[in-house]
C-alpha positions as CSV (number, residue, x, y, z in Angstrom):
1,M,-5.8,-13.5,-6.4
2,T,-3.7,-11.1,-8.9
3,I,-3.7,-7.3,-8.1
4,D,-6.1,-7.1,-11.2
5,R,-8.6,-8.7,-9.9
6,L,-8.2,-7.4,-6.6
7,G,-8.6,-3.5,-8.1
8,A,-11.6,-4.8,-10.2
9,R,-13.2,-6.0,-6.9
10,L,-12.5,-3.1,-5.0
11,A,-13.8,-0.6,-7.4
12,A,-16.9,-2.7,-8.2
13,A,-17.1,-2.6,-4.3
14,G,-17.6,1.4,-4.6
15,L,-13.8,2.1,-3.9
16,R,-12.7,5.3,-5.4
17,R,-10.3,4.7,-8.6
18,Q,-7.5,6.7,-6.7
19,A,-7.6,4.5,-3.7
20,V,-7.3,1.3,-5.6
21,P,-3.8,0.1,-5.2
22,E,-1.6,-0.1,-8.4
23,R,0.7,-2.9,-6.3
24,L,1.1,-5.0,-3.3
25,E,3.9,-5.5,-1.1
26,I,4.4,-8.3,1.6
27,V,6.5,-7.3,4.4
28,D,7.3,-9.5,7.5
29,T,6.9,-6.5,9.8
30,L,6.1,-2.9,9.8
31,P,8.9,-0.6,10.9
32,R,7.5,1.4,14.3
33,N,8.5,3.7,16.5
34,P,9.0,3.5,20.4
35,A,5.3,4.1,20.9
36,G,4.3,1.3,18.5
37,K,3.2,3.9,15.4
38,V,3.9,2.5,12.0
39,L,6.5,4.3,10.7
40,K,5.0,5.6,7.1
41,R,7.8,8.2,5.8
42,E,10.2,4.7,6.2
43,L,7.5,2.7,4.2
44,Q,7.2,5.6,1.7
45,Q,11.2,5.6,1.0
46,R,11.5,2.0,0.8
47,F,8.4,1.4,-1.6
48,G,7.2,4.7,-2.8
49,P,7.7,5.9,-6.4
50,P,11.4,7.0,-7.4
51,D,12.0,10.5,-7.1
52,A,11.1,12.3,-10.2
C-alpha cells in the first residue's frame, strides 16, 4: 500500500485531513526515556520538517 492509498483510506474512514500522514518513517525502535515513555522531541528533531 502506498502512502497516498493509506491517506485516502483514512480520509474515507472520517479522519480529519490534518491528521492524515504525509509520509511514513519506519524505525527499528523508538527512543525512550528511563520510564519507558517515547521521546517525542527526539523524533521531531530526527524526522520533523527542517527549520524554516
